[in-house]
N, C-alpha and C positions, 0 to 999 in steps of 0.2 A: 196856345192856340191862336192862329191868325184869323182875322175877319176882314171882310170887304163889303161895301154897300154900293149897289148900282141903282140909280134913280132914273126912271124913264118917264118923260111927260110928252104931251103932244098926242097925235093920232095913234101912234103905235102903243101907247100905254094901255089902252083898253083891250088890246089884242094879246098882250104878253102873257097874262095869267092863263087864259084858256089854251094858248099855243104852247107855253112852256111848262104847264102843270105836270104833264107826264114826265118830262125831262127832269124837273126839279124833284119829283117824288121818287125818281130812280136812285137807288143806292150807289153812290160813288165811293170808292175806298177813301177813308180818312177825311171825308167832307160832309157837310150838312148845308142844305139850301132851304131858305124860307122865302115865300113870295107873299106880298101884301099890297093892297091898293087902297087909295083914298085921295080925295081932292084932285082928281084927274091925273094922278101919278101912280106908277107901280114901282115898288121897291123890291129888289132882289138882295137878300142878305146871305152871304156865304161865309161859313166857318170851315177852317181846314187845319189839319194837324201839322202840316209842314208846307214849305214854299212850293214843292213840286205838285202837291195835291191842289193847292190854291191856284197855281198857274193853269193846271189842266181844267179845273172847274170854271175859272173865269173865261178861258178860251172857249170852252163849250157854250157857256151862257151868252157871251158876246157874239158868237157866231149865230146863235139862234135869234138874238135881237136883230142882227144885221139882215138875216133872211126875212124876218117879220117886216122890217122897214122896207126892204126891197119889194115885197109883195104888196104892202100898202101903197108904195109909190106906183107900181104897175096898175093896180086896180083904180087908182085915182085918175090915170091917164085914159081910161076907157070912156067913150062918149056916153 
């Protein structure tokens, strides 16, 4: 089984769990995702049965993080 860990800190870290909770809880074939937070960080741990499943899961999670960061950046620009 393959595993990967993504650690997010900074402003986006506090938003990741509420935003990604439904995505992480969704059953993806051959993968398992766990979210945890503490010390101003959020950690996403992904386990996958094979490289194709890992690639798909990481792409999905990283895209969600990018969208969260983009939204954070846009809301910071408001007066």
